[in-house]
C-alpha positions as CSV (number, residue, x, y, z in Angstrom):
1,M,43.6,-78.0,-61.2
2,K,44.3,-80.7,-63.8
3,I,44.7,-80.4,-67.5
4,N,42.2,-82.8,-69.1
5,T,43.3,-82.8,-72.7
6,I,45.8,-81.1,-74.9
7,K,44.6,-81.4,-78.5
8,A,46.6,-80.5,-81.6
9,T,44.8,-79.6,-84.8
10,N,46.7,-79.7,-88.2
11,T,50.0,-79.9,-86.4
12,D,52.0,-82.4,-84.3
13,L,51.9,-82.2,-80.5
14,T,55.5,-82.3,-79.5
15,P,56.7,-82.8,-75.9
16,A,58.1,-79.3,-75.9
17,I,54.7,-77.8,-76.8
18,A,52.9,-79.9,-74.2
19,E,55.5,-78.9,-71.5
20,Y,55.1,-75.2,-72.5
21,V,51.3,-75.4,-72.2
22,Q,51.7,-77.1,-68.8
23,K,54.1,-74.4,-67.6
24,K,51.9,-71.5,-68.8
25,L,48.6,-72.8,-67.6
26,S,50.0,-73.6,-64.1
27,S,49.7,-69.9,-63.4
28,L,45.9,-70.5,-63.4
29,D,46.3,-72.0,-59.9
30,K,46.7,-68.4,-58.6
31,V,43.3,-67.3,-59.7
32,I,41.1,-70.3,-59.1
33,D,40.4,-72.0,-55.8
34,K,43.1,-74.5,-54.9
35,N,40.7,-76.7,-53.0
36,D,38.4,-77.1,-56.1
37,E,38.9,-80.7,-57.2
38,S,36.5,-80.3,-60.1
39,A,38.6,-77.7,-61.9
40,T,39.6,-79.0,-65.3
41,V,41.2,-77.4,-68.3
42,S,41.0,-78.5,-71.9
43,I,43.2,-76.8,-74.5
44,E,43.4,-77.0,-78.3
45,V,46.4,-75.7,-80.2
46,G,47.0,-75.8,-83.9
47,V,47.3,-74.2,-87.3
48,K,44.2,-72.4,-88.5
49,T,44.9,-72.5,-92.2
50,K,47.6,-74.0,-94.4
51,H,47.1,-71.8,-97.4
52,H,47.1,-68.3,-95.8
53,Q,48.8,-65.6,-97.8
54,Q,50.7,-64.2,-94.8
55,G,51.9,-67.6,-93.7
56,D,50.5,-69.9,-91.0
57,I,48.1,-68.6,-88.4
58,F,48.4,-70.5,-85.1
59,F,45.6,-70.6,-82.5
60,A,45.1,-71.7,-79.0
61,E,41.7,-72.3,-77.3
62,V,41.2,-72.9,-73.6
63,N,38.1,-74.2,-71.8
64,L,38.2,-73.9,-68.0
65,H,35.5,-75.7,-66.0
66,V,35.3,-74.8,-62.3
67,S,32.5,-75.1,-59.7
68,G,31.6,-71.4,-60.2
69,G,31.2,-71.5,-64.0
70,D,32.8,-72.3,-67.3
71,F,35.3,-70.0,-69.0
72,Y,36.5,-69.9,-72.6
73,A,39.3,-68.0,-74.3
74,M,40.8,-68.1,-77.8
75,A,43.8,-66.4,-79.3
76,E,45.6,-66.3,-82.6
77,G,49.2,-65.5,-83.3
78,S,52.0,-65.7,-85.8
79,D,53.6,-68.6,-83.9
80,L,52.2,-71.2,-81.5
81,Y,54.0,-69.9,-78.4
82,S,52.7,-66.4,-78.8
83,A,49.1,-67.7,-79.2
84,I,49.5,-69.8,-76.0
85,D,50.8,-66.7,-74.1
86,E,47.9,-64.6,-75.3
87,V,45.3,-67.2,-74.4
88,K,46.7,-67.6,-70.9
89,D,46.4,-63.9,-70.3
90,E,42.9,-63.8,-71.7
91,I,41.6,-66.7,-69.6
92,I,43.1,-65.1,-66.5
93,R,41.4,-61.8,-67.4
94,E,38.1,-63.7,-67.8
95,V,38.3,-65.3,-64.4
96,N,39.3,-62.1,-62.7
97,S,36.5,-60.2,-64.3
98,Y,34.0,-62.8,-63.1
99,R,35.4,-62.7,-59.6
100,S,35.2,-58.9,-59.4
101,K,31.6,-59.0,-60.7
102,R,30.6,-61.5,-58.0
103,R,32.4,-59.4,-55.3
104,K,30.6,-56.2,-56.5
105,F,27.1,-57.9,-56.3
106,L,28.0,-59.3,-52.8
107,R,29.0,-55.8,-51.6
108,R,25.9,-54.3,-53.1
109,G,23.7,-56.8,-51.3
110,Q,25.5,-56.1,-48.0
111,A,24.9,-52.3,-48.5
112,I,21.1,-52.9,-49.1
113,V,20.8,-55.0,-45.9
114,K,22.7,-52.3,-44.0
115,N,20.3,-49.6,-45.3
116,L,17.3,-51.8,-44.4
117,M,18.6,-52.2,-40.9
118,K,19.1,-48.4,-40.6
119,G,15.5,-47.9,-41.7
120,V,14.3,-50.4,-39.1
121,E,16.2,-48.6,-36.3
122,E,14.7,-45.2,-37.4
123,Q,11.2,-46.6,-37.4
124,F,11.2,-48.6,-34.2
125,G,14.0,-46.9,-32.3
126,K,17.5,-48.1,-31.5
127,I,17.9,-51.9,-31.6
128,K,19.4,-53.1,-28.4
129,R,21.8,-55.9,-28.6
130,F,22.4,-58.2,-25.6
131,R,25.2,-60.7,-25.1
132,K,24.4,-64.1,-23.6
């Protein structure tokens, strides 16, 4: 997985922030296919408003493009580092949810085929299997 862009909005992108983003998003390698060369990540961090009554509101947005689909997560926080932590957890949750849904549909399809085969055996008798 490679990080395409790190964009800063209404704030400066310091090397410390860029390094922190790299470190946090490196944990995405655990949930996506390591052999997928097309996996790219774009992240945007910044300050949402400069005139907010409770102080600055920081945000982080992640767009993950993999061969199986596209994923998006956004988080807000009182500081930039907490927003990055939250968005990392949210994007991992999105990917895991997608993977579990795919696994569920695959198993459901396998169960349907198994039941069809049982119906064929009941209708035509036991299916004999021969080895060559």
